[in-house]
C-alpha angles and dihedrals in degrees: 000000000000092000090060097051096083097046092045091051089046093052092047092049093047093047090049093049094047091046091049090048090054096041092052093040093241091161091060095039091056087069090056090059093070095082092049092046091050088058093055095078116202091003092057097089092047092050090046092051090051091051090048092052091048090050089054092052090050090049092242112153110254099204094099091050091048091054091045090054091059092052094043105042107016126235106307102038090036094056093045092048095049095045091049093048095043093047092047091049092047091050093050092050090049093051093046092052095043099049098037104036113011099089096044096047094043089051092048092050095041091120096041105109096199093051091048091051091049091047093052092042092056091045093055100030102025096140094053094045093048092046095048096046092046092052099044105077095212089086115077113236095229093047091054092049092062098027096062090054088067093057132069096252108134114254098236092045088054094047095046097047093040090056094045095047095044090053100080093051091045092052090049094053098038098042091042091054091046090052093051092045091050092048092051097043100040100029094233137101112249096218094184091058092043089052091052091050092050091047092051092048090054092045092049092049091056095042095047091049091053091043091054089052091049090048092054089048 
């Protein structure tokens, strides 16, 4: 029974946090923070990244925050801020799952052939598995954050490839938002930003297609 104490406590805490976030409308209130963050000057991006990481831990979708980053900070600072926050949040989720639930779940599924295959696969090919699942959009971001902590994929392999493979999507959202904001505010089309968005869309289409093929393999 002792081996199940940590994961049970973890599940109860997460459920309580997610329930509290929904009851108090934290997901909606995060959007209201953008004006306050914009007033914080140089500390704004750091605060925003911290909020983004917290949202990831609470399993709150980060798409609205990603879009807000483009409007608040522009393309370059916005992308750096979101990637830092998303990576930090993903790392925290991974560590929580690994050190509170990994041993108990692995022990409970010791005789499960599929789990054992997945466990060994992530241990030997962690970088590929992380990259493919991050790129193929059928896997929820928050589910992967906690799910990989239950496997044998090395922590730094997970962090590095998560950051790299979240980057294209982040650029697409942040730069796209910056382009729209610039067009509305200045009354002109920022062709450089539009070109970057189109390039990323094409790049993602190719990468996702290859990732799907690798996933089937």
